[in-house]
N, C-alpha and C positions, 0 to 999 in steps of 0.2 A: 124294414131290415132296419137293425142299431148301423150306430156310427161307425162300430167298430169289425160286422160283415162286410160294409161300405168301399174299409182298408184297405182289409185282407181279401176283396176280387180284385180291387182293382192291382194289390200285388200278385195277387199270381197270374190279374189278368198280360201284364209288362213281358217284353222279353228275360226270359231266362237268364241276362245280361245285367241288368239294369232288380229286377226284382234279387237278384243277389246279393249287387250293388249296395242296395237299401237294410237291405238285411241285415249287414255286417256291420251299417252307422247303427241303425238304427238302434240293434240290439247290443252297441258298444256302449253305448250314450243309456240305454236305458232297462236294462239288462242288469239280470247278472251274470256271474262262468262268467269260464275264459270264449273270448268273441275266434279268438281261430279251435279255436273246441266243437267237434259238431256240427250238423246244418242249421249254417244259424236263420234258416230263410221256416223252415219248418220250425225256430227256437220263434219265433218272431208271429209266428201267425199262435202258435198256439200261446202264448200270451195274449193275442189278439183275441182271445178265443172266452169268454163272460161272462157263462154260465155258470146262471147264481149270485151275479157280481151285483152287488148294489151299483148305483142311472151314475152315480160322481162320481164314485173309479173308474167306469168305464169312460165317464166323462176328461177323466184325471187322464187312463193312456191320450189318448183320442187328439187336445191339446198338446199331451205328450207330443206323441208321432209327425203332427203336424209343422209344432215348436219344431223340433231336430231334423224333420228332410228340410226344412226350410232353408233352415239355417245349416246343411252341408250340401243340396243340394242346388238353390233355388238360381244358385251359377251358373250353371249349365243347362237355363234353358235360353239363351240364350248363346249369339258368336262370341260378344264379347264377353262371357264371362271365362272360356276356355284363352281367353289371352295368356294369362299366368301359367297356366301349363303350359300351351305353345310356347316360351318363351325360358323355361327352365326344361325342356325341350331341345330348344336349340341351345342353349349351356352345356349342357349336358355335350351335344355333341360337337359343338366347339372345344371346351377344356378339360377332354376325355377323362375322365378321374379314373376308370378305367374301362376296363371292351365291355365288358355287359351291360355298363351304366351304359355307354354309347349304344351296344346292339338294341335294348331295354326305347334309348330316348326318338330313335331313329326309325324305327316299329309304330312307338308313340304318334310324329309326328307324323307320318304319313297315315295314319287310324283316328286322325282331330276328324276328318272332315265327316266321316258316318259315323267319327261320336253325335259330332255337332248336329244332325243330321237324327241323329238315337235320339238323344236329349231333347231336339223343339217340343216332335212329338209326345216324349213325355210329362212336358212343359205343358201342354195343350189339352191331356191322356188330365193330369191330374188341376186342371183347374174345373176342370170339368168337375171332377169329386170333390174339391170346395167351392163348391157351387155347393152342391150335399150337406157338405159338415157345415155352414156362412153356421153364426151366431144365431142365429133362428129359429134354423134349425134345429140345433141342438139343446138346445133353450123346450122347441116342443117335445123332440124326444121323454125327452129328461122328463114333461113330469107329462105325458102319456103318461097314462093309468093300465098302459092292456101289461 
């Protein structure tokens, strides 16, 4: 299995809430086009389809995906990483900039325990994916003659 297939399979296996969130941020940073236009998950999966592509181009996609994903989502893998969103929600509730924002913040704060647990699991599964995409595995794949 090539490295982009590993990423695509992982992304498809994640809960829809996670896969759509990841696809949105990956697409905003790595793909052309308006990230609010169309199915971003489908666009990212298509981008990961590397049929006929040079292996070094595929390797670049994999390394870019990993870098963007970890830069964007690494903090979500632990409870401490959710302190900033928690503070922002609490601040919005206290300062009451507008009613809609207060309701959104209250909902976000109430949903935080679920999100923390959800993303803890994402982090565990991501660690398993990264083990398949370590430097040695990627080097073997690049130089494999299949």
